[in-house]
N, C-alpha and C positions, 0 to 999 in steps of 0.2 A: 604509519609507523608501528603497526601491530597492536595498538591499544584496543582492548576489548571494550566495546561500547554497548554491549547487549543490554545492560541495565537501563541505560538512557533510552535506547530504542523501545524497550519494554514499557517504560514509564510513559513515553510519548504515545505508544499504541493504546495503552490503557486510558490515557487522557482523551484521545480521540474517540474511543468507544464510549466513554462516559458522556462526552458532549453530544454524540449522536443519540444516545439513549435519553438524555435530558431534554433534547430539543425535538425528538421524534423524527430524526433524520433516517431515511430508509435507503438512500443511495449516496455514493461518494465518487468523485472524480479524483483519481490518484495518479501520481507521476509514474509513467511506464519505465521499468528498469530499475527503479529505486530499490535499495536493499530493504527498505521498510514498506514502501507503498506499491511496489511492483505487483500487479495482480495476475499477470501471465508470464512475465519475463523479469528476471533480476540479474544484476551483475554477478559474475562468478567469484568475485573476491580476489582476483589476481591483479587488479588495477591495470588491466590491459584493454578495458572497454568491452570485453566479451560478455554477452548476455546468454543466459541459459533459461530453459523453461522453469518456472517456479513462482512462488508467492513470497512477498516480503512479510515481515513480522506483523506490521499494522494491517496489511491487506488480509492476512490469514485471520487475525483476530476479528476484524470487522465482518468478513465473510462468514466466519463461524457463528457470528451473532446476528445473522440475517440481513446485513447491509449489502445491497447490490453494488457491485464495483464496476467502474469504467476507467479506462486509461484515457489520457488526453488524446491519444491517436485512434481510439476505438469507440468514440462517442457515437450514439445513434444519430442519424441524419437530422431528426427533429430537434436535437439539442444543439447541434452545431450552428443552426440558423440564428 
């Protein structure tokens, strides 16, 4: 509906980073394509299902703070087992 949810996404990303730091988490599995969690692809915002290269807000914040990111489709073979 065009509502700007940036503040909510930012709060969520900051909360996720705080938990990672608090618990010594060094890697995260995030949802591919999510506007917040996409680590290599995100939806383009047109609500057509189109994905474009890019990082979501939480993914960028976690990555910038040293958290290794994986999407659920790009997990290393030893993690999938």
